C-alpha positions in Angstrom: -36.3 -10.3 -32.7 -40.1 -10.3 -32.3 -39.8 -8.5 -28.9 -37.7 -5.7 -30.5 -40.3 -5.4 -33.2 -43.0 -5.0 -30.6 -41.1 -2.6 -28.6 -40.3 -0.5 -31.7 -44.1 -0.5 -32.6 -44.8 0.7 -29.0 -42.2 3.5 -29.2 -43.4 4.7 -32.6 -47.2 4.7 -31.5 -46.3 6.7 -28.4 -44.3 9.2 -30.4 -47.2 9.7 -32.9 -49.7 10.1 -29.9 -47.5 12.5 -28.1 -46.8 14.9 -31.0 -50.1 16.9 -30.8 -50.1 16.8 -27.0 -46.7 17.7 -25.8 -47.4 21.3 -25.3 -50.2 20.6 -22.8 -48.1 18.7 -20.2 -44.5 18.5 -19.1 -44.5 14.7 -19.4 -44.2 13.3 -22.9 -45.4 10.0 -24.4 -41.6 9.4 -25.1 -41.1 9.5 -21.3 -44.0 7.2 -20.7 -42.7 4.8 -23.4 -39.2 4.9 -21.9 -40.5 4.2 -18.4 -42.7 1.4 -19.4 -40.6 -0.3 -22.1 -39.2 -3.1 -19.9 -43.0 -4.1 -19.2 -43.7 -5.2 -22.8 -42.9 -8.8 -22.3 -45.0 -9.1 -19.3 -47.9 -7.2 -20.8 -47.9 -9.5 -23.8 -46.9 -12.9 -22.4 -47.3 -12.7 -18.6 -44.9 -14.5 -16.3 -42.3 -12.7 -14.3 -42.5 -8.9 -14.0 -38.9 -7.7 -14.5 -37.4 -5.4 -11.8 -36.7 -2.8 -14.4 -40.4 -2.7 -15.3 -41.4 -1.9 -11.7 -38.6 0.7 -11.5 -40.1 2.3 -14.7 -43.6 2.2 -13.2 -42.3 3.9 -10.0 -40.3 6.5 -12.2 -43.4 7.3 -14.3 -45.6 7.7 -11.2 -43.0 10.1 -9.8 -42.8 12.2 -13.0 -46.6 12.5 -13.3 -46.9 15.1 -10.5 -49.6 17.4 -11.9 -53.0 16.8 -13.1 -52.0 17.5 -16.6 -49.1 15.1 -16.3 -51.3 12.3 -15.0 -53.9 12.9 -17.7 -51.2 12.9 -20.4 -49.7 9.7 -19.2 -53.2 8.1 -19.2 -53.7 9.3 -22.8 -50.3 7.9 -24.0 -50.9 4.6 -22.3 -54.4 4.3 -23.9 -53.2 5.4 -27.2 -50.5 2.7 -27.2 -52.9 0.1 -25.8 -55.3 0.8 -28.7 -52.5 0.5 -31.3 -51.3 -2.8 -29.9 -54.8 -4.1 -29.7 -55.3 -7.7 -28.8 -51.6 -8.4 -28.2 -51.7 -6.4 -25.1 -53.4 -8.2 -22.1 -55.7 -5.7 -20.4 -55.8 -7.6 -17.2 -52.1 -7.5 -16.7 -52.0 -3.9 -17.6 -54.6 -3.2 -14.9 -52.7 -5.2 -12.3 -49.2 -3.8 -13.1 -49.1 -0.9 -10.7 -50.4 -3.1 -7.7 -47.8 -5.8 -8.7 -45.1 -3.2 -8.7 -46.4 -1.8 -5.3 -47.2 1.5 -6.8 -50.4 3.2 -5.8 -52.2 5.3 -8.4 -55.7 6.9 -8.1 -57.2 5.6 -11.2 -57.5 2.3 -13.0 -55.3 1.4 -16.0 -58.0 0.7 -18.6 -59.1 1.6 -22.0 -62.2 2.7 -20.4 -60.7 5.2 -18.0 -61.7 8.7 -18.8 -58.3 10.5 -18.7 -60.0 14.0 -18.5 -61.4 13.0 -15.1 -58.0 12.1 -13.6 -56.9 14.7 -11.0 
């Protein structure tokens, strides 16, 4: 039940962050949330990365085709990470693309300047 509560929080935060930004990019925070929802357990507790999580990471990477899409995905991820606070392990988040064998051109970090992503 606790995992469901955390996932619900994650989804709600992404929707709130997405509302003012959806007209700027084709990708929405809802799509980001949907793609990464299976990663929550790993990002909070560590351990095994579910196959569905890596499929979601790959799906998100494939959806983020334009600069605006990549910047939007970055903002959605950062907004959610800030909302989740200390429950989210930043090291695991940063390692997730590599662990899923997905190459992205910027680090997953709260310090990443999303406006500089191309």
